[in-house]
BALOBA-1460 file (C-alpha; in Angstrom, 3 decimals):
// residues 244
<rec num="1" residu="m" x="120.419" y="119.068" z="90.375"/>
<rec num="2" residu="p" x="118.585" y="122.444" z="92.922"/>
<rec num="3" residu="k" x="120.947" y="122.916" z="95.754"/>
<rec num="4" residu="l" x="120.158" y="122.051" z="99.498"/>
<rec num="5" residu="n" x="119.666" y="125.200" z="100.638"/>
<rec num="6" residu="q" x="117.137" y="126.150" z="97.252"/>
<rec num="7" residu="i" x="115.080" y="123.352" z="99.017"/>
<rec num="8" residu="v" x="114.953" y="123.836" z="102.417"/>
<rec num="9" residu="a" x="114.380" y="127.306" z="100.986"/>
<rec num="10" residu="i" x="110.651" y="125.937" z="99.326"/>
<rec num="11" residu="e" x="109.980" y="122.977" z="101.751"/>
<rec num="12" residu="k" x="108.499" y="125.052" z="104.071"/>
<rec num="13" residu="s" x="105.901" y="127.039" z="101.280"/>
<rec num="14" residu="v" x="104.930" y="122.332" z="100.065"/>
<rec num="15" residu="k" x="104.529" y="121.486" z="103.239"/>
<rec num="16" residu="s" x="101.772" y="124.236" z="104.236"/>
<rec num="17" residu="r" x="100.109" y="123.962" z="101.259"/>
<rec num="18" residu="v" x="100.010" y="120.146" z="100.855"/>
<rec num="19" residu="y" x="99.017" y="119.870" z="104.619"/>
<rec num="20" residu="g" x="96.452" y="122.165" z="103.806"/>
<rec num="21" residu="d" x="94.882" y="120.708" z="100.533"/>
<rec num="22" residu="f" x="95.389" y="117.808" z="102.301"/>
<rec num="23" residu="t" x="93.065" y="118.718" z="105.034"/>
<rec num="24" residu="e" x="90.650" y="119.465" z="103.740"/>
<rec num="25" residu="l" x="90.383" y="116.338" z="101.524"/>
<rec num="26" residu="h" x="90.577" y="114.612" z="104.576"/>
<rec num="27" residu="k" x="87.958" y="116.187" z="105.861"/>
<rec num="28" residu="a" x="85.346" y="115.311" z="102.761"/>
<rec num="29" residu="s" x="86.533" y="112.324" z="102.348"/>
<rec num="30" residu="q" x="84.949" y="111.728" z="105.975"/>
<rec num="31" residu="k" x="81.268" y="112.827" z="104.331"/>
<rec num="32" residu="a" x="79.539" y="109.586" z="104.090"/>
<rec num="33" residu="d" x="76.734" y="111.649" z="101.863"/>
<rec num="34" residu="l" x="79.086" y="112.888" z="98.846"/>
<rec num="35" residu="f" x="80.110" y="109.670" z="98.243"/>
<rec num="36" residu="t" x="76.326" y="108.143" z="97.997"/>
<rec num="37" residu="g" x="74.354" y="109.249" z="95.263"/>
<rec num="38" residu="f" x="70.847" y="107.120" z="93.584"/>
<rec num="39" residu="s" x="68.253" y="107.300" z="90.150"/>
<rec num="40" residu="k" x="64.661" y="106.848" z="91.145"/>
<rec num="41" residu="n" x="62.359" y="106.664" z="88.363"/>
<rec num="42" residu="y" x="58.107" y="106.353" z="88.463"/>
<rec num="43" residu="r" x="55.357" y="103.771" z="87.062"/>
<rec num="44" residu="k" x="52.271" y="104.590" z="87.120"/>
<rec num="45" residu="r" x="50.403" y="101.432" z="87.910"/>
<rec num="46" residu="d" x="47.984" y="102.528" z="85.351"/>
<rec num="47" residu="e" x="47.092" y="105.464" z="82.877"/>
<rec num="48" residu="e" x="44.490" y="107.452" z="84.971"/>
<rec num="49" residu="g" x="47.869" y="107.422" z="87.704"/>
<rec num="50" residu="e" x="49.865" y="110.392" z="88.227"/>
<rec num="51" residu="d" x="52.904" y="110.748" z="86.500"/>
<rec num="52" residu="y" x="55.763" y="112.142" z="88.419"/>
<rec num="53" residu="p" x="59.628" y="113.094" z="86.896"/>
<rec num="54" residu="p" x="62.826" y="110.913" z="88.066"/>
<rec num="55" residu="e" x="64.733" y="111.844" z="91.180"/>
<rec num="56" residu="q" x="68.433" y="111.523" z="90.896"/>
<rec num="57" residu="k" x="71.221" y="112.680" z="93.222"/>
<rec num="58" residu="r" x="74.762" y="112.220" z="91.942"/>
<rec num="59" residu="v" x="77.149" y="111.034" z="93.642"/>
<rec num="60" residu="q" x="80.244" y="113.703" z="94.066"/>
<rec num="61" residu="m" x="82.606" y="112.053" z="95.337"/>
<rec num="62" residu="e" x="84.808" y="108.585" z="94.866"/>
<rec num="63" residu="a" x="87.066" y="106.389" z="96.690"/>
<rec num="64" residu="g" x="89.383" y="106.229" z="93.925"/>
<rec num="65" residu="d" x="89.713" y="110.033" z="92.692"/>
<rec num="66" residu="a" x="90.246" y="110.801" z="96.737"/>
<rec num="67" residu="l" x="93.488" y="108.357" z="96.790"/>
<rec num="68" residu="t" x="94.468" y="109.646" z="93.741"/>
<rec num="69" residu="q" x="94.637" y="113.551" z="94.782"/>
<rec num="70" residu="a" x="95.555" y="112.007" z="98.297"/>
<rec num="71" residu="a" x="98.464" y="110.473" z="96.729"/>
<rec num="72" residu="k" x="99.501" y="113.231" z="94.005"/>
<rec num="73" residu="l" x="99.607" y="116.146" z="97.146"/>
<rec num="74" residu="l" x="101.638" y="113.847" z="99.174"/>
<rec num="75" residu="t" x="103.749" y="112.422" z="96.598"/>
<rec num="76" residu="e" x="104.739" y="116.309" z="95.836"/>
<rec num="77" residu="l" x="105.858" y="116.936" z="99.777"/>
<rec num="78" residu="f" x="107.344" y="113.440" z="99.821"/>
<rec num="79" residu="d" x="109.477" y="114.082" z="96.984"/>
<rec num="80" residu="v" x="110.371" y="117.872" z="98.108"/>
<rec num="81" residu="t" x="111.410" y="117.223" z="102.155"/>
<rec num="82" residu="a" x="113.175" y="113.230" z="100.767"/>
<rec num="83" residu="t" x="115.592" y="115.524" z="98.483"/>
<rec num="84" residu="k" x="116.024" y="117.471" z="101.277"/>
<rec num="85" residu="d" x="116.700" y="114.544" z="104.086"/>
<rec num="86" residu="f" x="118.769" y="112.639" z="101.323"/>
<rec num="87" residu="a" x="121.152" y="115.425" z="101.067"/>
<rec num="88" residu="n" x="121.194" y="117.177" z="104.467"/>
<rec num="89" residu="c" x="122.408" y="113.509" z="105.780"/>
<rec num="90" residu="s" x="124.344" y="110.263" z="105.705"/>
<rec num="91" residu="a" x="122.294" y="107.847" z="107.089"/>
<rec num="92" residu="f" x="120.529" y="105.357" z="104.951"/>
<rec num="93" residu="a" x="119.193" y="101.294" z="104.905"/>
<rec num="94" residu="d" x="116.080" y="99.728" z="102.810"/>
<rec num="95" residu="v" x="112.606" y="100.034" z="103.341"/>
<rec num="96" residu="v" x="111.390" y="96.282" z="102.764"/>
<rec num="97" residu="v" x="108.107" y="94.536" z="102.389"/>
<rec num="98" residu="e" x="107.974" y="91.255" z="102.169"/>
<rec num="99" residu="g" x="110.934" y="90.762" z="100.294"/>
<rec num="100" residu="q" x="110.002" y="93.430" z="98.259"/>
<rec num="101" residu="t" x="112.611" y="96.907" z="98.417"/>
<rec num="102" residu="i" x="110.088" y="99.522" z="98.127"/>
<rec num="103" residu="l" x="112.232" y="101.757" z="98.987"/>
<rec num="104" residu="a" x="116.418" y="102.209" z="98.604"/>
<rec num="105" residu="q" x="118.541" y="103.601" z="100.634"/>
<rec num="106" residu="a" x="116.069" y="105.863" z="102.519"/>
<rec num="107" residu="p" x="118.077" y="108.685" z="104.995"/>
<rec num="108" residu="v" x="117.092" y="108.949" z="108.926"/>
<rec num="109" residu="p" x="115.714" y="112.183" z="109.137"/>
<rec num="110" residu="f" x="112.647" y="111.687" z="105.427"/>
<rec num="111" residu="l" x="112.453" y="107.778" z="107.026"/>
<rec num="112" residu="l" x="111.190" y="109.520" z="110.199"/>
<rec num="113" residu="f" x="108.787" y="111.731" z="108.545"/>
<rec num="114" residu="l" x="107.422" y="108.811" z="106.581"/>
<rec num="115" residu="e" x="105.980" y="107.397" z="110.127"/>
<rec num="116" residu="k" x="104.378" y="110.735" z="111.456"/>
<rec num="117" residu="q" x="103.210" y="110.709" z="107.303"/>
<rec num="118" residu="l" x="101.973" y="107.875" z="107.494"/>
<rec num="119" residu="t" x="100.511" y="107.403" z="110.685"/>
<rec num="120" residu="d" x="98.556" y="109.950" z="109.364"/>
<rec num="121" residu="l" x="98.006" y="108.277" z="105.653"/>
<rec num="122" residu="h" x="96.404" y="105.263" z="107.963"/>
<rec num="123" residu="t" x="93.667" y="107.463" z="109.793"/>
<rec num="124" residu="f" x="93.168" y="109.502" z="106.074"/>
<rec num="125" residu="v" x="91.658" y="105.622" z="104.849"/>
<rec num="126" residu="d" x="90.177" y="104.099" z="108.378"/>
<rec num="127" residu="k" x="87.838" y="107.664" z="108.352"/>
<rec num="128" residu="m" x="86.822" y="106.381" z="104.175"/>
<rec num="129" residu="p" x="83.628" y="105.748" z="104.304"/>
<rec num="130" residu="t" x="82.906" y="101.809" z="103.106"/>
<rec num="131" residu="l" x="79.808" y="99.927" z="101.070"/>
<rec num="132" residu="d" x="77.137" y="99.378" z="102.974"/>
<rec num="133" residu="s" x="76.648" y="95.673" z="104.539"/>
<rec num="134" residu="a" x="73.521" y="95.814" z="104.557"/>
<rec num="135" residu="d" x="73.420" y="96.296" z="100.490"/>
<rec num="136" residu="e" x="74.544" y="94.097" z="97.639"/>
<rec num="137" residu="w" x="76.645" y="95.645" z="95.886"/>
<rec num="138" residu="l" x="77.273" y="95.224" z="91.866"/>
<rec num="139" residu="s" x="80.773" y="97.528" z="90.037"/>
<rec num="140" residu="d" x="79.469" y="99.534" z="87.452"/>
<rec num="141" residu="p" x="81.946" y="99.454" z="84.487"/>
<rec num="142" residu="n" x="79.903" y="102.803" z="82.440"/>
<rec num="143" residu="s" x="79.691" y="105.333" z="85.994"/>
<rec num="144" residu="g" x="83.003" y="103.437" z="88.012"/>
<rec num="145" residu="l" x="80.500" y="103.635" z="90.465"/>
<rec num="146" residu="y" x="79.228" y="100.846" z="92.396"/>
<rec num="147" residu="k" x="75.389" y="99.438" z="92.637"/>
<rec num="148" residu="t" x="72.630" y="98.041" z="93.703"/>
<rec num="149" residu="a" x="70.312" y="95.809" z="92.160"/>
<rec num="150" residu="s" x="66.691" y="98.197" z="91.472"/>
<rec num="151" residu="i" x="64.390" y="98.109" z="94.219"/>
<rec num="152" residu="a" x="60.229" y="98.487" z="94.214"/>
<rec num="153" residu="t" x="58.309" y="100.626" z="96.565"/>
<rec num="154" residu="q" x="54.702" y="101.416" z="96.215"/>
<rec num="155" residu="r" x="53.565" y="104.949" z="95.706"/>
<rec num="156" residu="t" x="49.822" y="104.954" z="97.714"/>
<rec num="157" residu="k" x="47.141" y="107.687" z="97.520"/>
<rec num="158" residu="k" x="44.726" y="108.126" z="100.138"/>
<rec num="159" residu="v" x="41.350" y="107.268" z="98.191"/>
<rec num="160" residu="q" x="37.282" y="108.777" z="99.908"/>
<rec num="161" residu="r" x="35.220" y="105.774" z="99.757"/>
<rec num="162" residu="p" x="31.146" y="105.931" z="101.082"/>
<rec num="163" residu="v" x="30.740" y="102.408" z="103.123"/>
<rec num="164" residu="v" x="26.979" y="101.841" z="104.324"/>
<rec num="165" residu="l" x="27.023" y="102.085" z="107.633"/>
<rec num="166" residu="y" x="22.424" y="100.962" z="107.735"/>
<rec num="167" residu="e" x="20.995" y="99.961" z="104.862"/>
<rec num="168" residu="a" x="17.660" y="101.657" z="104.104"/>
<rec num="169" residu="t" x="14.156" y="100.690" z="105.321"/>
<rec num="170" residu="e" x="11.096" y="102.177" z="104.343"/>
<rec num="171" residu="k" x="11.237" y="104.921" z="107.015"/>
<rec num="172" residu="h" x="15.382" y="105.590" z="107.017"/>
<rec num="173" residu="p" x="17.101" y="106.125" z="103.981"/>
<rec num="174" residu="a" x="20.533" y="104.511" z="104.324"/>
<rec num="175" residu="q" x="23.277" y="105.829" z="105.790"/>
<rec num="176" residu="t" x="26.954" y="106.159" z="105.114"/>
<rec num="177" residu="q" x="29.891" y="107.047" z="105.918"/>
<rec num="178" residu="l" x="33.161" y="108.067" z="103.818"/>
<rec num="179" residu="i" x="36.328" y="106.448" z="104.909"/>
<rec num="180" residu="t" x="39.516" y="106.982" z="103.358"/>
<rec num="181" residu="e" x="42.057" y="104.262" z="102.210"/>
<rec num="182" residu="d" x="45.151" y="103.937" z="101.295"/>
<rec num="183" residu="v" x="45.677" y="103.370" z="96.974"/>
<rec num="184" residu="v" x="48.399" y="101.689" z="95.427"/>
<rec num="185" residu="v" x="48.994" y="104.028" z="92.240"/>
<rec num="186" residu="g" x="52.511" y="103.347" z="91.537"/>
<rec num="187" residu="y" x="55.892" y="102.526" z="92.171"/>
<rec num="188" residu="w" x="59.518" y="103.939" z="92.818"/>
<rec num="189" residu="d" x="62.047" y="101.424" z="91.281"/>
<rec num="190" residu="t" x="65.008" y="103.070" z="93.339"/>
<rec num="191" residu="v" x="68.767" y="102.159" z="92.602"/>
<rec num="192" residu="k" x="71.622" y="103.250" z="95.024"/>
<rec num="193" residu="q" x="74.669" y="104.003" z="93.852"/>
<rec num="194" residu="s" x="77.989" y="104.868" z="95.400"/>
<rec num="195" residu="g" x="81.772" y="106.199" z="95.142"/>
<rec num="196" residu="a" x="82.555" y="104.533" z="98.445"/>
<rec num="197" residu="l" x="85.392" y="101.839" z="99.327"/>
<rec num="198" residu="p" x="84.660" y="98.020" z="99.458"/>
<rec num="199" residu="i" x="85.287" y="96.973" z="102.796"/>
<rec num="200" residu="p" x="87.932" y="94.475" z="101.859"/>
<rec num="201" residu="r" x="89.528" y="97.377" z="99.687"/>
<rec num="202" residu="k" x="89.738" y="98.776" z="102.724"/>
<rec num="203" residu="r" x="91.300" y="95.936" z="104.691"/>
<rec num="204" residu="q" x="93.580" y="95.663" z="102.047"/>
<rec num="205" residu="l" x="94.568" y="99.669" z="102.264"/>
<rec num="206" residu="l" x="95.203" y="99.547" z="105.406"/>
<rec num="207" residu="d" x="97.143" y="96.046" z="106.122"/>
<rec num="208" residu="r" x="99.866" y="97.848" z="103.182"/>
<rec num="209" residu="i" x="99.961" y="100.893" z="105.693"/>
<rec num="210" residu="e" x="101.010" y="99.873" z="108.508"/>
<rec num="211" residu="k" x="103.796" y="97.405" z="106.867"/>
<rec num="212" residu="l" x="105.093" y="99.738" z="105.302"/>
<rec num="213" residu="s" x="105.373" y="101.766" z="108.227"/>
<rec num="214" residu="q" x="106.856" y="98.490" z="110.385"/>
<rec num="215" residu="a" x="109.142" y="98.241" z="107.390"/>
<rec num="216" residu="v" x="109.877" y="102.417" z="107.680"/>
<rec num="217" residu="k" x="110.625" y="101.760" z="111.770"/>
<rec num="218" residu="f" x="113.105" y="98.581" z="111.471"/>
<rec num="219" residu="a" x="114.931" y="100.881" z="108.321"/>
<rec num="220" residu="r" x="115.719" y="103.226" z="110.471"/>
<rec num="221" residu="e" x="117.156" y="100.806" z="113.208"/>
<rec num="222" residu="q" x="119.719" y="100.248" z="111.123"/>
<rec num="223" residu="a" x="120.545" y="103.321" z="108.743"/>
<rec num="224" residu="n" x="123.697" y="104.341" z="108.046"/>
<rec num="225" residu="d" x="125.434" y="107.697" z="107.225"/>
<rec num="226" residu="s" x="125.363" y="109.090" z="103.765"/>
<rec num="227" residu="e" x="124.252" y="111.147" z="101.179"/>
<rec num="228" residu="a" x="122.405" y="111.668" z="97.992"/>
<rec num="229" residu="p" x="121.033" y="113.366" z="94.877"/>
<rec num="230" residu="e" x="117.261" y="114.831" z="94.354"/>
<rec num="231" residu="k" x="114.993" y="111.821" z="94.316"/>
<rec num="232" residu="s" x="111.655" y="111.293" z="93.396"/>
<rec num="233" residu="v" x="110.185" y="108.711" z="95.716"/>
<rec num="234" residu="g" x="106.317" y="109.601" z="96.042"/>
<rec num="235" residu="g" x="105.939" y="107.295" z="92.513"/>
<rec num="236" residu="a" x="106.984" y="104.176" z="94.017"/>
<rec num="237" residu="l" x="105.215" y="104.362" z="97.898"/>
<rec num="238" residu="f" x="101.558" y="105.328" z="96.400"/>
<rec num="239" residu="g" x="102.679" y="102.557" z="93.760"/>
<rec num="240" residu="y" x="102.749" y="100.068" z="96.649"/>
<rec num="241" residu="l" x="100.024" y="101.687" z="98.731"/>
<rec num="242" residu="f" x="97.077" y="102.062" z="96.266"/>
<rec num="243" residu="k" x="97.720" y="99.460" z="94.062"/>
<rec num="244" residu="i" x="94.749" y="97.404" z="93.046"/>
């Protein structure tokens, strides 16, 4: 079991590193474009039509992965801070949400710290992109993403053809003029893909964060003096927050 002075010695460096990594993750998670992708395959209308290679944009970031990374980063920070705070004071209280004890006998300093972290976490989740409600999304078990049904759009080509302005007579030849028309030569079948959060899932996460924040504030008010050994609390906290 580490000593308190050892925990204090490493706490600052852990905070600096985790906050830096979490800030970068937070910035990336606000870029909706990283969560979206598509695949397009061209079908020409007839054998004489032109061929076009398929087009694809890969989803570079998934909401589930971002939440997992956030949980991993903050779990380390939560655990180090909890170990220091539990050992540095004797004010304890249980964090209880809807009758369930999420965190037993937490000290006041850590409860204060946790309040701030949950506020930041609420902002993190609140800023994450959600699936566009204008589309109907289906879960794709093969990719772990969400996708839409295939939507066909026309591929056109400008074609010139002559139009007779005046018919030929005995004295004058026919007068014609070239006009340009858009002719359908094929179709793009587009499937939208996304790694963003479904709106109900985002609401669920925010609701859980808010409930836990309220429970932490209530526990802080009821805390009593006590001490604690090394603590690992991040797993239990994120087990509740990000539970499906």
